[in-house]
C-alpha positions in Angstrom: 4.4 3.7 99.5 3.2 3.2 96.0 2.2 0.4 93.7 4.3 -0.7 90.8 2.1 1.2 88.4 2.9 4.3 90.4 6.6 3.6 90.5 6.9 2.8 86.8 5.3 4.6 83.9 4.3 1.8 81.7 3.9 3.9 78.6 6.8 6.2 79.3 9.6 3.7 79.6 11.0 1.6 82.5 13.7 2.6 85.0 15.1 -0.5 86.6 16.9 1.6 89.2 13.6 2.5 90.7 12.9 -1.2 91.6 14.7 -0.8 95.0 12.1 1.8 96.1 9.0 -0.2 95.2 6.9 -2.4 97.3 4.2 -4.7 95.9 0.7 -4.0 97.2 -1.3 -7.1 98.2 -4.6 -7.5 100.0 -4.1 -7.9 103.8 -0.3 -7.7 103.9 2.7 -6.0 102.5 5.0 -8.0 100.4 8.8 -8.0 100.6 10.4 -5.1 98.6 12.0 -6.2 95.4 15.7 -6.8 96.1 18.4 -4.6 94.7 20.1 -7.5 92.9 17.4 -7.5 90.2 18.0 -3.9 89.2 20.6 -4.8 86.5 19.0 -8.0 85.4 15.4 -7.0 84.8 15.7 -6.2 81.1 15.5 -9.0 78.5 18.6 -9.3 76.4 19.4 -11.5 73.5 22.0 -14.2 73.9 22.3 -14.7 70.2 24.1 -11.8 68.6 26.9 -13.2 66.5 25.9 -14.1 63.0 29.2 -15.6 61.9 29.5 -19.3 61.6 32.9 -20.3 62.9 33.4 -22.9 65.6 35.1 -20.3 67.8 32.1 -18.0 67.9 29.9 -21.0 68.2 31.3 -21.7 71.6 30.7 -18.1 72.6 27.0 -18.3 71.6 25.9 -18.7 75.2 28.5 -16.6 76.9 25.9 -14.5 78.6 24.3 -17.4 80.4 26.6 -16.9 83.4 26.8 -20.6 84.0 29.6 -22.9 83.1 29.9 -24.6 79.7 30.3 -28.4 80.4 32.2 -30.8 78.0 29.7 -33.2 76.5 31.8 -36.1 77.7 31.5 -35.0 81.4 27.8 -36.1 81.5 26.3 -39.5 80.8 22.7 -39.4 79.6 20.4 -42.1 80.9 16.7 -42.9 80.6 14.0 -40.4 79.6 12.0 -39.2 82.6 9.9 -36.4 81.2 9.1 -34.5 78.0 7.2 -31.5 76.9 6.7 -29.4 73.8 10.1 -27.7 73.9 12.4 -30.3 75.7 13.0 -33.8 76.8 14.4 -34.5 80.3 16.8 -37.4 81.0 18.2 -38.8 84.1 22.0 -38.8 83.9 25.2 -38.8 85.9 28.0 -36.3 86.3 31.1 -37.0 88.3 29.3 -39.9 90.0 26.2 -37.9 91.0 22.7 -38.2 89.6 21.6 -35.2 87.6 18.7 -34.2 85.3 19.5 -33.2 81.7 17.0 -31.0 80.0 17.6 -31.2 76.2 15.8 -28.6 74.2 14.1 -29.7 71.0 16.1 -27.5 68.6 19.2 -27.4 66.5 21.5 -24.6 67.4 24.0 -25.2 64.6 23.0 -21.9 63.1 23.8 -18.7 64.9 20.8 -16.9 63.3 18.8 -15.6 66.3 15.5 -16.1 64.5 16.2 -19.9 64.3 16.5 -20.3 68.1 13.2 -20.4 69.9 12.5 -17.4 72.2 10.9 -19.6 74.7 14.1 -21.6 75.2 16.2 -18.4 75.5 13.8 -17.1 78.1 13.9 -20.3 80.2 17.7 -20.4 80.2 17.9 -16.8 81.1 15.6 -17.2 84.0 17.2 -20.4 85.2 20.6 -18.7 85.4 19.1 -15.7 87.1 17.5 -17.9 89.8 20.2 -20.6 90.0 21.0 -19.7 93.7 17.5 -19.9 94.9 16.6 -22.5 97.5 13.4 -23.2 95.6 14.9 -23.8 92.2 16.9 -26.8 91.0 20.5 -25.9 91.0 21.9 -25.5 87.5 25.4 -26.9 87.1 25.9 -25.7 83.5 25.0 -26.2 79.9 26.2 -28.6 77.1 26.3 -27.2 73.7 27.3 -28.9 70.5 26.6 -28.4 66.8 23.1 -29.7 67.1 21.7 -29.5 70.6 21.5 -27.4 73.8 21.1 -29.1 77.1 21.0 -27.7 80.7 22.3 -29.9 83.5 20.5 -29.5 86.7 20.1 -31.2 90.1 17.9 -34.2 90.1 14.6 -34.1 91.9 14.4 -37.6 93.5 10.6 -37.5 94.2 9.5 -36.3 90.8 6.8 -33.8 90.3 4.2 -32.9 92.9 1.2 -34.3 91.1 2.8 -37.6 90.5 3.9 -37.8 94.1 0.4 -36.9 95.4 -1.1 -39.7 93.4 1.1 -42.3 95.0 -0.9 -41.7 98.2 2.2 -41.2 100.3 0.9 -37.9 101.6 -2.7 -39.1 102.2 -3.8 -37.8 105.7 -0.4 -36.2 106.4 -1.7 -32.7 106.8 1.4 -31.4 108.5 3.7 -32.5 105.6 1.1 -31.1 103.1 1.1 -27.8 104.9 4.9 -27.6 104.9 4.9 -28.2 101.1 2.3 -25.6 100.6 4.1 -23.1 102.7 7.3 -23.7 100.8 5.6 -23.4 97.4 4.2 -20.0 98.5 7.7 -18.9 99.5 9.0 -20.1 96.1 6.4 -18.1 94.2 7.0 -15.1 96.3 10.7 -15.3 95.6 9.9 -15.1 91.9 7.7 -12.1 92.4 10.4 -10.3 94.4 12.7 -10.6 91.3 10.0 -9.3 89.0 9.1 -12.6 87.5 5.5 -13.9 86.8 5.6 -17.6 86.3 2.3 -17.7 84.4 2.0 -21.5 84.2 2.1 -22.7 87.8 0.7 -26.2 88.2 1.5 -29.3 90.2 3.5 -30.8 87.4 5.8 -27.8 87.4 6.6 -28.3 91.1 9.4 -30.9 91.7 10.2 -32.5 95.0 13.7 -33.2 96.2 14.7 -36.0 98.6 13.5 -34.0 101.6 10.2 -33.1 99.8 11.3 -29.5 99.4 9.5 -28.1 96.4 11.4 -26.7 93.4 9.7 -24.6 90.8 10.4 -25.6 87.2 9.5 -24.9 83.6 10.2 -21.2 83.1 9.8 -21.2 79.3 6.6 -19.2 79.4 7.4 -17.0 82.4 7.8 -13.3 82.0 9.7 -10.4 83.6 8.2 -7.0 84.4 9.9 -5.5 81.3 8.7 -8.1 78.9 5.1 -7.8 80.1 5.2 -4.1 79.7 6.3 -4.6 76.1 3.2 -6.7 75.4 4.7 -10.2 75.8 2.1 -12.9 76.5 2.2 -15.5 79.3 1.5 -19.1 78.7 -1.0 -21.0 80.8 -2.7 -24.3 81.6 -6.5 -23.9 81.5 -7.4 -25.7 84.7 -5.1 -23.4 86.7 -5.6 -20.1 85.0 -7.4 -17.2 86.8 -10.7 -15.8 85.4 -9.3 -12.4 84.6 -6.7 -13.9 82.3 -9.5 -15.5 80.3 -11.0 -12.1 79.6 -8.5 -11.3 76.9 -7.7 -8.0 78.6 -4.0 -7.0 78.6 -2.9 -7.1 82.2 0.0 -5.2 83.8 2.7 -7.0 85.8 1.0 -5.9 89.1 -2.3 -7.2 87.8 -0.7 -10.6 86.9 0.6 -11.2 90.4 -2.8 -12.3 91.7 -3.1 -14.7 88.7 -0.1 -16.6 90.1 -1.8 -16.6 93.5 -4.9 -18.1 91.9 -2.9 -20.9 90.3 -1.3 -21.5 93.7 -4.8 -21.9 95.2 -5.4 -24.6 92.6 -2.2 -26.3 93.7 -3.2 -26.2 97.3 -6.6 -27.7 96.4 -4.8 -30.5 94.5 -2.6 -31.2 97.5 -5.6 -31.4 99.8 -7.3 -33.8 97.3 -4.2 -36.0 96.9 -3.9 -35.2 93.2 -7.4 -35.9 92.2 -8.1 -34.3 88.8 -9.5 -30.8 88.9 -12.7 -30.2 86.9 -12.9 -33.9 86.4 -14.8 -35.0 83.2 -15.3 -31.4 82.1 -14.4 -30.3 78.6 -12.3 -27.2 78.1 -15.2 -25.0 77.2 -17.1 -26.1 80.3 -14.0 -25.3 82.4 -13.8 -21.8 80.9 -17.5 -21.2 81.6 -17.0 -22.5 85.2 -14.1 -20.2 85.8 -15.9 -17.0 84.8 -18.8 -17.8 87.2 -18.5 -15.8 90.4 -19.6 -18.6 92.6 -17.3 -20.9 94.6 -15.0 -22.8 92.3 -15.0 -26.0 94.4 -18.5 -26.8 93.1 -16.8 -27.4 89.8 -13.3 -28.6 90.8 -14.5 -31.1 93.3 -15.0 -31.1 97.1 -12.3 -31.1 99.7 -12.0 -34.2 101.9 -14.1 -34.2 105.1 -10.9 -34.2 107.3 -9.4 -31.2 105.5 -8.1 -28.8 108.2 -9.7 -25.3 108.2 -6.5 -23.6 107.1 -6.5 -25.4 103.8 -10.2 -24.6 103.2 -9.6 -20.9 103.9 -6.4 -20.6 101.8 -8.1 -22.3 98.9 -11.2 -20.1 99.1 -9.2 -16.9 99.4 -6.8 -17.7 96.6 -9.5 -18.8 94.3 -11.6 -15.6 94.8 -13.0 -14.3 91.6 -11.9 -10.8 92.5 -8.1 -10.6 92.2 -7.9 -7.9 94.9 -9.4 -10.2 97.5 -6.7 -12.9 97.1 -4.3 -12.9 100.0 -0.6 -12.1 100.1 1.6 -15.1 99.8 3.5 -13.8 102.8 0.3 -14.1 104.8 -0.3 -17.6 103.5 3.2 -18.7 104.5 2.7 -17.3 108.0 -0.6 -19.1 108.3 0.8 -22.5 107.2 3.8 -22.1 109.4 1.6 -21.4 112.4 -0.5 -24.5 111.5 2.6 -26.7 111.3 3.8 -25.4 114.7 0.3 -25.7 116.3 -2.2 -27.8 114.4 -5.7 -27.0 115.3 -8.7 -29.4 115.5 -11.4 -29.1 112.9 -13.1 -25.7 113.1 -16.6 -25.8 114.6 -19.0 -23.0 114.4 -20.5 -22.3 117.8 -24.0 -21.7 116.5 -24.2 -24.9 114.5 -21.6 -27.2 116.1 -20.9 -28.5 112.6 -17.9 -28.3 110.3 -17.7 -25.0 108.3 -19.4 -25.5 104.9 -17.4 -24.3 102.0 -19.9 -21.5 101.1 -19.5 -20.1 104.6 -15.7 -19.8 104.5 -16.0 -16.2 103.3 -17.4 -15.2 106.7 -14.1 -16.2 108.3 -10.5 -15.3 107.7 -7.2 -16.7 108.6 -6.8 -14.5 111.7 -9.8 -16.1 113.3 -8.0 -19.4 113.1 -4.9 -17.9 114.7 -6.6 -15.2 116.8 -3.9 -15.6 119.4 -1.4 -14.0 117.1 -1.5 -10.3 117.3 1.2 -10.0 114.7 -0.9 -11.9 112.1 -4.1 -9.9 112.9 -2.2 -6.6 112.5 -0.8 -7.7 109.1 -4.3 -8.4 107.8 -5.6 -4.8 108.5 
């Protein structure tokens, strides 16, 4: 079994057909092999190839999206519920159901590819590729007229994760927090299986549906294996970025997988802290300096609550390890959170001290010690 860098010669061209024979290598556990369905989808293609300006070809502009084109009159746009650099998100209705309408901040009246932002093309491409995932908002279709492009998606009733955490509705509910963290790990793993690095994971990019099932959003800055090998850069949010990405070194696809795991660790930390700001009152330069320190990040981000279950402490500590190779497989993390939700443990007490485990001692332990009764989990950590 080889790593991605063994399966693909970065400098010698990519062979998507080889994806079926590759398995990601993670610390402690094997990941799921990349599925065969991604073999013919991994390359980036342009959706804007026709340079004529007739109305007929205008309607064919997005024919490669593989999602339906919706008549503008079929959707009613309501209030603004979110906005970013590339789009505004509105609450709306379609056939009597509540939907989210993501309207991109461009004019697509010209068919010139250079006038359509690559970030938007990338997001739409990935949304269509992931539209059947349980951890992505379902995409109903797109609306395209002479001036705008909008994507119509399922509406996330509970908003983004950070906003929901700050309502206090999850305070002290460690079982629900663990379930959300488990599902987020599964969602990120599903991206990695399809060869996608998100690159900008944060609590604001995790949406919650009516059942508090997390849905990953905002793929404008995400990249596929092929685009990374071509030198395409990932976006990021400073407080969630991993130390190795701050080095300026060009990282391969395989080397970027642990960077998503680091961002996941920051999200788990935020969940445990009920959305309290990470690196509070620190300027960006101070945050960068803190991140390249090889000490425990929690001394900069803020402490975990006293009643934090050990599983959260250990997952945060492992995922935020300065050394990318020490960060755990997301499959292992899912298993650990699942076992916790099935059998919550009391606060871990060290026999020699009879006191809660201090954060700087977490490294002496591992997840298998919390779930030592599980031979399967112990064997997967070898």
